[in-house]
C-alpha positions as CSV (number, residue, x, y, z in Angstrom):
1,R,-87.8,-50.0,-319.4
2,Q,-85.6,-53.3,-319.8
3,L,-88.8,-55.2,-321.6
4,I,-88.9,-52.4,-324.2
5,E,-84.9,-52.6,-324.6
6,Q,-85.5,-56.0,-325.4
7,V,-87.7,-55.4,-327.8
8,L,-86.1,-52.6,-329.6
9,F,-82.7,-54.2,-329.7
10,T,-83.2,-58.0,-330.5
11,V,-82.9,-58.7,-334.4
12,P,-85.7,-60.5,-335.4
13,G,-84.2,-64.3,-335.8
14,E,-82.1,-63.7,-333.3
15,R,-84.0,-65.7,-331.0
16,V,-84.6,-69.8,-331.2
17,N,-88.1,-70.2,-330.0
18,R,-89.5,-66.8,-331.3
19,P,-87.9,-66.3,-334.7
20,D,-90.1,-62.8,-335.5
21,F,-89.6,-61.3,-332.1
22,G,-88.1,-57.8,-332.0
23,V,-87.2,-54.9,-334.0
24,N,-83.8,-54.1,-334.4
25,I,-83.8,-50.6,-334.6
26,R,-80.7,-50.4,-335.0
27,Q,-81.2,-50.6,-338.6
28,F,-82.6,-47.3,-339.0
29,I,-79.3,-45.8,-338.0
30,F,-77.6,-44.9,-340.7
31,A,-81.2,-45.1,-343.1
32,G,-81.2,-40.8,-343.4
33,D,-83.0,-38.3,-341.7
34,S,-86.2,-38.3,-343.6
35,N,-89.6,-38.1,-342.2
36,E,-90.6,-41.2,-344.1
37,T,-87.7,-43.1,-342.3
38,A,-88.5,-41.7,-338.9
39,A,-92.3,-42.7,-339.7
40,A,-91.5,-46.2,-340.3
41,A,-89.4,-46.5,-337.4
42,Q,-92.6,-44.8,-335.3
43,F,-95.1,-47.3,-336.7
44,L,-92.7,-50.8,-336.4
45,V,-91.6,-49.6,-332.9
46,Q,-95.4,-49.0,-331.8
47,S,-96.2,-51.9,-333.3
48,E,-94.4,-54.0,-332.2
49,L,-94.6,-53.0,-328.8
50,E,-97.9,-53.3,-328.6
51,R,-97.7,-57.4,-330.1
52,W,-95.2,-58.1,-327.6
53,L,-95.8,-56.4,-324.5
54,G,-99.4,-55.0,-324.8
55,E,-100.6,-56.8,-322.0
56,I,-98.0,-55.4,-319.5
57,I,-98.2,-51.8,-320.7
58,D,-100.4,-49.1,-322.5
59,I,-98.4,-47.2,-325.0
60,E,-99.1,-43.5,-325.0
61,A,-96.7,-42.5,-328.0
62,V,-93.8,-43.2,-329.4
63,V,-91.2,-40.6,-331.2
64,V,-88.3,-41.8,-333.2
65,E,-85.5,-39.0,-334.4
66,S,-82.7,-40.3,-336.7
67,K,-79.6,-37.0,-336.7
68,E,-76.4,-37.4,-337.9
69,A,-75.6,-41.3,-337.2
70,T,-77.7,-40.6,-333.9
71,L,-80.9,-42.6,-333.6
72,N,-83.4,-41.4,-330.2
73,V,-86.4,-43.4,-329.5
74,T,-88.9,-42.1,-326.9
75,V,-91.9,-43.9,-325.2
76,R,-94.5,-42.7,-323.2
77,F,-96.1,-45.8,-321.7
78,T,-98.4,-46.7,-318.5
79,V,-98.3,-49.7,-317.0
80,R,-101.2,-52.0,-316.5
81,A,-100.6,-53.6,-313.1
82,D,-99.9,-49.9,-311.2
83,Q,-101.3,-47.5,-313.7
84,Q,-98.4,-45.7,-313.4
85,R,-97.0,-43.1,-316.1
86,Q,-93.6,-43.5,-317.2
87,T,-91.2,-42.7,-320.6
88,A,-88.3,-44.2,-321.7
89,Q,-85.3,-42.6,-323.6
90,F,-83.1,-44.8,-325.6
91,T,-80.3,-43.6,-327.8
92,R,-78.0,-45.3,-330.1
């Protein structure tokens, strides 16, 4: 869960040795409540999680919802080491 949170809330360029690490999901909080924005956020989150954590977890689903300046991100995944299925939710 903590690794997923790091990927979601790190701003690209924030890490010196990994300038392309992170999603900066906060940028979508005030981007509007449109289906297009949610789809873009969902695609970005899923692709970056697979890129940075793909050796550790298998992403099953990512759901991003934005309502009234609140962003909800739900990630369902399986930990590869023990095949344990988990769900992580983040709200900002």
